[in-house]
Biotite code that builds the C-alpha atoms (Angstrom):
import biotite.structure as struc

atoms = struc.array([
    struc.Atom([-133.913, -25.859, 184.114], chain_id="A", res_id=1, res_name="MET", atom_name="CA", element="C"),
    struc.Atom([-136.806, -27.820, 182.661], chain_id="A", res_id=2, res_name="ALA", atom_name="CA", element="C"),
    struc.Atom([-136.354, -31.483, 181.812], chain_id="A", res_id=3, res_name="ALA", atom_name="CA", element="C"),
    struc.Atom([-136.465, -32.407, 178.157], chain_id="A", res_id=4, res_name="SER", atom_name="CA", element="C"),
    struc.Atom([-139.229, -34.629, 176.797], chain_id="A", res_id=5, res_name="LYS", atom_name="CA", element="C"),
    struc.Atom([-136.761, -37.479, 176.324], chain_id="A", res_id=6, res_name="THR", atom_name="CA", element="C"),
    struc.Atom([-135.560, -37.286, 179.933], chain_id="A", res_id=7, res_name="ARG", atom_name="CA", element="C"),
    struc.Atom([-139.142, -37.224, 181.196], chain_id="A", res_id=8, res_name="THR", atom_name="CA", element="C"),
    struc.Atom([-140.044, -40.249, 179.049], chain_id="A", res_id=9, res_name="ASP", atom_name="CA", element="C"),
    struc.Atom([-137.044, -42.183, 180.361], chain_id="A", res_id=10, res_name="TRP", atom_name="CA", element="C"),
    struc.Atom([-137.909, -41.227, 183.946], chain_id="A", res_id=11, res_name="ALA", atom_name="CA", element="C"),
    struc.Atom([-141.512, -42.419, 183.528], chain_id="A", res_id=12, res_name="LEU", atom_name="CA", element="C"),
    struc.Atom([-140.319, -45.630, 181.877], chain_id="A", res_id=13, res_name="PHE", atom_name="CA", element="C"),
    struc.Atom([-137.893, -46.422, 184.696], chain_id="A", res_id=14, res_name="LEU", atom_name="CA", element="C"),
    struc.Atom([-140.459, -45.490, 187.354], chain_id="A", res_id=15, res_name="LEU", atom_name="CA", element="C"),
    struc.Atom([-143.009, -47.753, 185.678], chain_id="A", res_id=16, res_name="ARG", atom_name="CA", element="C"),
    struc.Atom([-140.537, -50.651, 185.589], chain_id="A", res_id=17, res_name="LEU", atom_name="CA", element="C"),
    struc.Atom([-139.591, -50.152, 189.240], chain_id="A", res_id=18, res_name="ALA", atom_name="CA", element="C"),
    struc.Atom([-143.145, -49.835, 190.569], chain_id="A", res_id=19, res_name="VAL", atom_name="CA", element="C"),
    struc.Atom([-144.559, -52.638, 188.426], chain_id="A", res_id=20, res_name="GLY", atom_name="CA", element="C"),
    struc.Atom([-141.664, -54.973, 189.112], chain_id="A", res_id=21, res_name="GLY", atom_name="CA", element="C"),
    struc.Atom([-141.766, -54.279, 192.841], chain_id="A", res_id=22, res_name="MET", atom_name="CA", element="C"),
    struc.Atom([-145.526, -54.927, 192.990], chain_id="A", res_id=23, res_name="ALA", atom_name="CA", element="C"),
    struc.Atom([-145.249, -58.157, 190.991], chain_id="A", res_id=24, res_name="VAL", atom_name="CA", element="C"),
    struc.Atom([-142.448, -59.469, 193.209], chain_id="A", res_id=25, res_name="LEU", atom_name="CA", element="C"),
    struc.Atom([-144.236, -58.464, 196.419], chain_id="A", res_id=26, res_name="GLN", atom_name="CA", element="C"),
    struc.Atom([-147.516, -60.076, 195.353], chain_id="A", res_id=27, res_name="GLY", atom_name="CA", element="C"),
    struc.Atom([-145.768, -63.202, 194.079], chain_id="A", res_id=28, res_name="PHE", atom_name="CA", element="C"),
    struc.Atom([-143.850, -63.555, 197.346], chain_id="A", res_id=29, res_name="GLU", atom_name="CA", element="C"),
    struc.Atom([-147.069, -63.562, 199.388], chain_id="A", res_id=30, res_name="VAL", atom_name="CA", element="C"),
    struc.Atom([-148.720, -66.079, 197.056], chain_id="A", res_id=31, res_name="LEU", atom_name="CA", element="C"),
    struc.Atom([-145.639, -68.292, 197.003], chain_id="A", res_id=32, res_name="ARG", atom_name="CA", element="C"),
    struc.Atom([-145.685, -68.672, 200.784], chain_id="A", res_id=33, res_name="HIS", atom_name="CA", element="C"),
    struc.Atom([-149.437, -69.302, 200.966], chain_id="A", res_id=34, res_name="ALA", atom_name="CA", element="C"),
    struc.Atom([-150.278, -72.563, 202.677], chain_id="A", res_id=35, res_name="HIS", atom_name="CA", element="C"),
    struc.Atom([-152.720, -74.044, 205.145], chain_id="A", res_id=36, res_name="GLY", atom_name="CA", element="C"),
    struc.Atom([-156.460, -74.260, 205.289], chain_id="A", res_id=37, res_name="ALA", atom_name="CA", element="C"),
    struc.Atom([-158.525, -71.784, 203.315], chain_id="A", res_id=38, res_name="ILE", atom_name="CA", element="C"),
    struc.Atom([-160.077, -69.333, 205.731], chain_id="A", res_id=39, res_name="THR", atom_name="CA", element="C"),
    struc.Atom([-161.574, -65.916, 205.211], chain_id="A", res_id=40, res_name="LEU", atom_name="CA", element="C"),
    struc.Atom([-158.366, -64.353, 206.490], chain_id="A", res_id=41, res_name="SER", atom_name="CA", element="C"),
    struc.Atom([-156.240, -66.338, 204.034], chain_id="A", res_id=42, res_name="HIS", atom_name="CA", element="C"),
    struc.Atom([-158.625, -65.618, 201.170], chain_id="A", res_id=43, res_name="ALA", atom_name="CA", element="C"),
    struc.Atom([-158.460, -61.865, 201.785], chain_id="A", res_id=44, res_name="SER", atom_name="CA", element="C"),
    struc.Atom([-154.658, -61.947, 202.006], chain_id="A", res_id=45, res_name="THR", atom_name="CA", element="C"),
    struc.Atom([-154.459, -63.908, 198.773], chain_id="A", res_id=46, res_name="TRP", atom_name="CA", element="C"),
    struc.Atom([-156.915, -61.544, 197.117], chain_id="A", res_id=47, res_name="GLY", atom_name="CA", element="C"),
    struc.Atom([-154.880, -58.468, 198.093], chain_id="A", res_id=48, res_name="TRP", atom_name="CA", element="C"),
    struc.Atom([-151.670, -60.171, 196.924], chain_id="A", res_id=49, res_name="ALA", atom_name="CA", element="C"),
    struc.Atom([-153.278, -61.218, 193.628], chain_id="A", res_id=50, res_name="LEU", atom_name="CA", element="C"),
    struc.Atom([-154.571, -57.676, 193.128], chain_id="A", res_id=51, res_name="GLY", atom_name="CA", element="C"),
    struc.Atom([-151.100, -56.280, 193.748], chain_id="A", res_id=52, res_name="GLU", atom_name="CA", element="C"),
    struc.Atom([-149.576, -58.800, 191.343], chain_id="A", res_id=53, res_name="LEU", atom_name="CA", element="C"),
    struc.Atom([-152.067, -58.043, 188.545], chain_id="A", res_id=54, res_name="VAL", atom_name="CA", element="C"),
    struc.Atom([-151.796, -54.260, 188.980], chain_id="A", res_id=55, res_name="CYS", atom_name="CA", element="C"),
    struc.Atom([-148.015, -54.532, 188.998], chain_id="A", res_id=56, res_name="GLY", atom_name="CA", element="C"),
    struc.Atom([-147.993, -56.647, 185.842], chain_id="A", res_id=57, res_name="ALA", atom_name="CA", element="C"),
    struc.Atom([-150.246, -54.191, 183.994], chain_id="A", res_id=58, res_name="LEU", atom_name="CA", element="C"),
    struc.Atom([-148.100, -51.257, 185.132], chain_id="A", res_id=59, res_name="ILE", atom_name="CA", element="C"),
    struc.Atom([-144.988, -53.120, 184.055], chain_id="A", res_id=60, res_name="LEU", atom_name="CA", element="C"),
    struc.Atom([-146.235, -53.550, 180.491], chain_id="A", res_id=61, res_name="VAL", atom_name="CA", element="C"),
    struc.Atom([-147.830, -50.115, 180.402], chain_id="A", res_id=62, res_name="GLY", atom_name="CA", element="C"),
    struc.Atom([-151.559, -50.849, 180.247], chain_id="A", res_id=63, res_name="LEU", atom_name="CA", element="C"),
    struc.Atom([-153.932, -48.457, 182.047], chain_id="A", res_id=64, res_name="TRP", atom_name="CA", element="C"),
    struc.Atom([-151.070, -47.146, 184.194], chain_id="A", res_id=65, res_name="VAL", atom_name="CA", element="C"),
    struc.Atom([-152.921, -44.275, 185.950], chain_id="A", res_id=66, res_name="PRO", atom_name="CA", element="C"),
    struc.Atom([-155.871, -46.503, 186.896], chain_id="A", res_id=67, res_name="LEU", atom_name="CA", element="C"),
    struc.Atom([-153.678, -49.426, 187.975], chain_id="A", res_id=68, res_name="MET", atom_name="CA", element="C"),
    struc.Atom([-151.465, -47.024, 189.912], chain_id="A", res_id=69, res_name="GLY", atom_name="CA", element="C"),
    struc.Atom([-154.472, -45.718, 191.843], chain_id="A", res_id=70, res_name="LEU", atom_name="CA", element="C"),
    struc.Atom([-155.682, -49.255, 192.565], chain_id="A", res_id=71, res_name="ILE", atom_name="CA", element="C"),
    struc.Atom([-152.177, -50.182, 193.692], chain_id="A", res_id=72, res_name="LEU", atom_name="CA", element="C"),
    struc.Atom([-152.086, -47.117, 195.953], chain_id="A", res_id=73, res_name="VAL", atom_name="CA", element="C"),
    struc.Atom([-155.379, -48.255, 197.502], chain_id="A", res_id=74, res_name="ALA", atom_name="CA", element="C"),
    struc.Atom([-154.074, -51.805, 197.981], chain_id="A", res_id=75, res_name="VAL", atom_name="CA", element="C"),
    struc.Atom([-150.800, -50.593, 199.501], chain_id="A", res_id=76, res_name="LEU", atom_name="CA", element="C"),
    struc.Atom([-152.305, -47.675, 201.377], chain_id="A", res_id=77, res_name="GLY", atom_name="CA", element="C"),
    struc.Atom([-155.031, -49.457, 203.288], chain_id="A", res_id=78, res_name="TRP", atom_name="CA", element="C"),
    struc.Atom([-152.682, -51.314, 205.699], chain_id="A", res_id=79, res_name="PRO", atom_name="CA", element="C"),
    struc.Atom([-150.789, -48.073, 206.339], chain_id="A", res_id=80, res_name="LEU", atom_name="CA", element="C"),
    struc.Atom([-153.931, -46.070, 207.050], chain_id="A", res_id=81, res_name="VAL", atom_name="CA", element="C"),
    struc.Atom([-155.279, -48.886, 209.202], chain_id="A", res_id=82, res_name="HIS", atom_name="CA", element="C"),
    struc.Atom([-152.102, -48.940, 211.298], chain_id="A", res_id=83, res_name="SER", atom_name="CA", element="C"),
    struc.Atom([-152.123, -45.133, 211.596], chain_id="A", res_id=84, res_name="TRP", atom_name="CA", element="C"),
    struc.Atom([-155.732, -45.229, 212.812], chain_id="A", res_id=85, res_name="ILE", atom_name="CA", element="C"),
    struc.Atom([-154.730, -47.736, 215.480], chain_id="A", res_id=86, res_name="HIS", atom_name="CA", element="C"),
    struc.Atom([-151.860, -45.667, 216.833], chain_id="A", res_id=87, res_name="GLY", atom_name="CA", element="C"),
    struc.Atom([-148.775, -46.489, 214.784], chain_id="A", res_id=88, res_name="ALA", atom_name="CA", element="C"),
    struc.Atom([-146.469, -43.599, 213.969], chain_id="A", res_id=89, res_name="GLY", atom_name="CA", element="C"),
    struc.Atom([-146.411, -42.023, 210.519], chain_id="A", res_id=90, res_name="LEU", atom_name="CA", element="C"),
    struc.Atom([-142.922, -43.368, 209.877], chain_id="A", res_id=91, res_name="LEU", atom_name="CA", element="C"),
    struc.Atom([-143.413, -46.788, 211.486], chain_id="A", res_id=92, res_name="SER", atom_name="CA", element="C"),
    struc.Atom([-143.503, -48.607, 208.119], chain_id="A", res_id=93, res_name="ASN", atom_name="CA", element="C"),
    struc.Atom([-141.030, -46.831, 205.857], chain_id="A", res_id=94, res_name="LEU", atom_name="CA", element="C"),
    struc.Atom([-141.041, -49.549, 203.202], chain_id="A", res_id=95, res_name="GLY", atom_name="CA", element="C"),
    struc.Atom([-144.805, -49.434, 202.873], chain_id="A", res_id=96, res_name="GLY", atom_name="CA", element="C"),
    struc.Atom([-144.794, -45.640, 202.810], chain_id="A", res_id=97, res_name="LEU", atom_name="CA", element="C"),
    struc.Atom([-142.145, -45.642, 200.079], chain_id="A", res_id=98, res_name="PHE", atom_name="CA", element="C"),
    struc.Atom([-144.132, -48.120, 197.952], chain_id="A", res_id=99, res_name="ARG", atom_name="CA", element="C"),
    struc.Atom([-147.239, -46.003, 198.464], chain_id="A", res_id=100, res_name="LEU", atom_name="CA", element="C"),
    struc.Atom([-145.507, -42.806, 197.334], chain_id="A", res_id=101, res_name="LEU", atom_name="CA", element="C"),
    struc.Atom([-143.830, -44.280, 194.255], chain_id="A", res_id=102, res_name="VAL", atom_name="CA", element="C"),
    struc.Atom([-147.128, -45.934, 193.293], chain_id="A", res_id=103, res_name="GLY", atom_name="CA", element="C"),
    struc.Atom([-148.805, -42.539, 193.570], chain_id="A", res_id=104, res_name="LEU", atom_name="CA", element="C"),
    struc.Atom([-146.048, -40.965, 191.457], chain_id="A", res_id=105, res_name="ALA", atom_name="CA", element="C"),
    struc.Atom([-146.599, -43.658, 188.826], chain_id="A", res_id=106, res_name="CYS", atom_name="CA", element="C"),
    struc.Atom([-150.358, -43.024, 188.859], chain_id="A", res_id=107, res_name="ALA", atom_name="CA", element="C"),
    struc.Atom([-149.847, -39.276, 188.450], chain_id="A", res_id=108, res_name="ILE", atom_name="CA", element="C"),
    struc.Atom([-147.092, -39.557, 185.827], chain_id="A", res_id=109, res_name="GLY", atom_name="CA", element="C"),
    struc.Atom([-148.813, -42.150, 183.665], chain_id="A", res_id=110, res_name="GLY", atom_name="CA", element="C"),
    struc.Atom([-147.221, -44.694, 181.384], chain_id="A", res_id=111, res_name="GLY", atom_name="CA", element="C"),
    struc.Atom([-145.029, -42.386, 179.356], chain_id="A", res_id=112, res_name="GLY", atom_name="CA", element="C"),
    struc.Atom([-144.133, -42.633, 175.706], chain_id="A", res_id=113, res_name="MET", atom_name="CA", element="C"),
    struc.Atom([-143.281, -46.351, 175.751], chain_id="A", res_id=114, res_name="TRP", atom_name="CA", element="C"),
    struc.Atom([-146.471, -47.628, 177.360], chain_id="A", res_id=115, res_name="ALA", atom_name="CA", element="C"),
    struc.Atom([-148.492, -50.251, 175.474], chain_id="A", res_id=116, res_name="MET", atom_name="CA", element="C"),
    struc.Atom([-151.712, -48.248, 175.699], chain_id="A", res_id=117, res_name="ASP", atom_name="CA", element="C"),
    struc.Atom([-150.239, -45.341, 173.723], chain_id="A", res_id=118, res_name="ARG", atom_name="CA", element="C"),
])
């Protein structure tokens, strides 16, 4: 049974709210706990967190959702791929893997009918 257009629009809307909200909260949490001297390591962490926060905010309001979803997948995927390269198991970071997959679903699905860029 195929999903109706209304059900698909609602699913994309809820997915967009979940992915965008999760990215904004995750990025804000890292920036909120930032302290200490400014080093290259801190600057890169803050940059990744700021990128996640901005991408999440744009996804949340529905601007450039496929592009922001792909950027978010890159931001979230790099630590996973890096850990896999260095010997971690595929399922060693389930939270990160989940965020990566729902970000990819948001990038593929787009903003839906209620996105601002429509």
